[in-house]
N, C-alpha and C positions, 0 to 999 in steps of 0.2 A: 492055458495060462498066458496072459500077456507078458511080454518081455520088453522092458524099457530099453530103447535103443541107445547105443553109444554114438555120440555126435562129435565129429572132427571138423573144426572150422579154421580155415586159414585166415588169421588176422593179418599176417604178413607173409607174402610168398616171394619177396624180392631178394636181390643180392645186396652186397654191402653198399652199392652206389646208387640205389634208388632207381635202377633201370626200369623203364616203363611207368615211372611214377608210383612204384609199389613200395609198401612198407617192408621193413627188414623182417628177418625170420621170427615168426611167432605163430604157434599153432595151438588152438584151444581144444582140449580133449575133455569131454564131459560125459559122465556116466551117472547112474543113480547115486553112487556112493562117493564120487570124487569129481573135482574140477581142477585141471592142471594146465599149465602152459608148457609146451615143448619149445624151448628157447624163448628169449625175451630181448630182441634186438633193441637198439637205441630208440627206435620210433614206436615201440610196442604200446606204451601208454596212450599215445595218440591213436593208434589203431584200435585199441580197446574202446576208447571213447567213441570213435567213429562207428564201430559196429555194435555198440551198446552192451559191451561185456563189463560187468561190474567187478572192479579189482577185489573187493571184499569177498567175492564168491570163489576166488582162486585159493585152493588149498596149498599148492606147491608149484614151484618153477623148476623144471627139469632142463638143465643146460647141457648141450652136447659138447661144446668146447668154448674156450675163453677168448673169443674175438668179439669186438664191440658190436657187430651186427647180429650177435647171438646172445650176448649177456649184458650189453651196454644199457638196456632199459631198466635194469634192476635198481640202480640208485634212485631213479624217478619213481619206480613202483614203491620202494620203501618210504620215500618222502610223502607220496600220495597217501599211504596208509596212516602216516603220522598226522598230517595236517589237513587233508581234504576228506578222505573216505572214513577217517576215524576208526581204523581197524582195531579190533579187540582180540580176535582169535589168532592163534599162532600161524606163522608162515614157514614153510619148509623150502629151502633152496638147496637143490642137489646138483652136483656138477663134478668136474674133474678135480683131482687133488690140488689143493691150494685155492679152492673156490672162495672160501671165506676171506682170505687175505686179498684176493683179486677184487672181490666186491667192495671190501673196505677201502682199498686203494682207489677204485673208481669213484666211490663216494667222495673221497677227499679231493680227487682231481676235479670233480664237477661241482661239489658243494662243500667247501672247506669247513671242517669241524663237524660235518654230519655223521661221520663214522663213529664219533665219540658221543653222539646224542642218544640217550636211552629212549627207545621206542615204548609206547604204551601197550605194545603187543610183543610177543616173543618171536624171535627169528632163530630158526634152527638150521644148521648146515649139515649136509651129508655129502661125503666124497664117493664118487664112483671108483670102482676097481674092476679091472677086466674080468668079465664073466662072473662077477659076484652079485648075486641077486639081492635086490633091496625091496622091502615091502613099504609102499607109500600109500597109506589109506587103503582103498580097495584095489590098488594097482600093484602088480608084481613087475618090477623094472629090472631088466638085465642089460648092463652096458657091455659093449664090445669095442675094444680099442681099434681105431682105424688109423688113417695116415693123413695128417693135416697139421703142419707146424703152427702151434698157437701158444707156446710157452708152458704148456702142460699137456698131458696125454689127452687126445681127442677121442670122442666115443660116438658110435652109432648106438641107438637105443631100441630095445624090443620090449614093448609093454603088453602085458597080459591083463585083460579087464573083462570080467564076466564071461570068460570062455572065448573071447575074441582077442586077436593079436594085431597090434599096430607096430610097424617097424619104421624106423627113421634113420636115414644115413648120416644126419649131420653133414658136415663138409669133409670130403675125403677124395683122394684119387682112387682108382679102382683097386680093390683088394678082395681076395677070395673070402674074406670075413663077411662081406656083404651077402654072400650066398647063404651063410648060416643065419645072419640077421633076418633075411627076408623069407626064409623057408616057411611055406604054408601060412604066411601072414594074410589076414583078410585085407590089409592095406599096407603097402610099402611106399613111404614117402621118401623120394630120393632126389638129391640135387642133380641138376644137369646145367652147370654154370655156363658151359660153352657148347657150341654145336659140334665142331670137330677139332678145335684147337687143343693141343695137348699141353696142359699147364700143370706143373707139379702141384700136388695136394688138392686138386679139384677133378671132378668128373666132367666129361663131355658126352653129349648125346650119342655120338657114333660109338664110342667105347662102351657105353652102357647098353646100347642096342646089340653089340656083338655078344654081350654076356646075358642078354635078356632071358634066353632059354634056361640058364642055370639058376635063376632066382626062385622059380616055383612059388611065387606069391600069387594071390588071387587077384590082386589089383595093384597096379603100379601108377603112382601119380608123381609127376615131376614138379620140382620147385627150385627156387634160388637160381633163376635164369638171367643171363645177361641180355643186352639189347638184341644181339644177333639171334639168340635162341628164341626170344619173344617174336621177332619178325618172321622166323621160319615156322613157328608152331602151326599155322594153318595148313602147311604142306606135309606135316609129319604125322605118322601113325602113332600118336602118343597122347595120353591124357595128361593135362597139365593144370596145376592149381592157378587160381587168381585170388587176389585179396577178396575175402568174403565167401569163397567157395566153401560149401558145407557138404560133408559126406556122412551119411548115416549108415552105421554098421548093425 
């Protein structure tokens, strides 16, 4: 019996500052039963247009934490559904506690009055809570609280889809929680913002490499890298995403 693959495409693999000319965090995960975004940074709608991803095909946006390079594209996505894509079906936005208020605040900051405008489609909000599983279409999502100051608890995410596991660190400094998040995952997408610089709330490649043997994931792919990391990639024994990279599971 043929099994339809799960496809993971990096629409944005960059850091907050556009290092290397990359779009901000946005990963498209598509299966036969669901089409979701992992994070939706401020540049995400541009990235979707660039790579030919139709916003109306997205069932849900799963936000790891409330920094602009991870959720700042949502106000644009909402307006696109209202005025350009003419969305009709519901949209689910899942994220840390306070996700609805933060999205509405961002809407007001960027497009005054937009948070009070009634869309022609329903928007539902769901809040993550540490290790409380959520069913989102054909996806089972498990959030794990990590370590990254962002005005609300930040989360790594572990998605179970059609018997496959995709793990995503979001942004975090090293925490043993990542061992649990990555365990036996077909794919672990992990930030490596710096090469060896120890910055609170972020991971560097050297620290991640020290713990690599603890992760027990089947495939590790780095993302969210600064300019130094990008320059060093050719000499590193590591697989790293680029904008447009597609992985088939």
